[in-house]
C-alpha positions, 0 to 999 in steps of 0.5 A: 407402940412402946411395947414394940420398942419404938425408938422415938415419937412425933406427937400431934395430939398432946394436951398442955398437961400430958402424963403420957409424954411425961412418962416418955421423957422420964424413960428417956425416949425421944419425943417431938410435938408438932403444932402443940407444946406441953407444960411441965417437962421440957419437950422439943416442939415444932409450932406455927407462930400463933401470935403472929397469925392472930396479930395479922387476923386482928389487924386485917379485921380492924383495917376493914372497920370492925370494932366489935370482934368476937372469938371462938377459942379452942380448948384451953387444955390445948396449947393452940387453944390457949395461945390463940385466945390470949393473942386475940385478947392482947391484940384487941387491947392493942387496938383499944378494943374490948373483948367482953364475956359475951363475945367469947365462947370456948369450944370443947374440941376443934370440930365443926359441930363445936364451931356451930354450937359456939356460933349459935351461942354467940348469935344469941348474945353478941352484937359482934360483926366479926368472929375470930375462930381458933381454927378452920374446922371451927370456922366451917361450923361458924358458917353452918350456924350462920346459914342455920339462922338465915345470915350471910357471911361476910355481909352479916358476919365476917369469919376467919380461921387458922391453919388453911387446911385443904378446901378452905378456898372451896367454901362458900364463901372461901375462908380468910385464914392463916396458912401454916407451913404444914410440910415444913413443920413435919420436916423440922420435927423429923430432923429434931427427932432424928438428931435426938435418936442418933444422939447428935444433940441432947438439947431441947429445941422449940422451932416456931415457923412463920405463917401467912395471912390468906385473905379470901371472901369471908371477911368484908367491911361491916354493914352495921 
């Protein structure tokens, strides 16, 4: 795309340490990341409020009576994986709850297969009654693993996701998750990029947009 003289980039797949984006900034090509932030050079970004979303999830699970809460965290090479894991740990501490090593599994990717693998690992080692998955795709894999083991959600394990992608309300059971403002994030990213391309500003901007917890049928009061 650079060889075609593209004037600016909106990037959705950035790693926390991303040499490609570092090169773009070095060459003074406007860049905005969406749903990701990067370490190193100050690059404009548009993200959802990961901390607020995880806070709402943990508060919801605790209000239901869960005290043994596990997490399937996203890859630590991605800002969302790192931020949501840190927020989960911090919010459990806020409620006086532990997050021991046997209740944490780090996914290698945000994928259904990884969700299934991670949940299978948790089921072998943990006494948790609820799982905070770092995104919806991982949560779908969690539901697959529960079925593999003859377990039911939410009767045997409550499961939550993050992002509220399409069809999460059509799962069995429908997924409790955090809705991020997908359309608004795209609009804001385009606005920031155009401002930079048209030299209306040279300031780096980091827009953090509000989220909302959507409670569905994958969470319930623990039975054990």
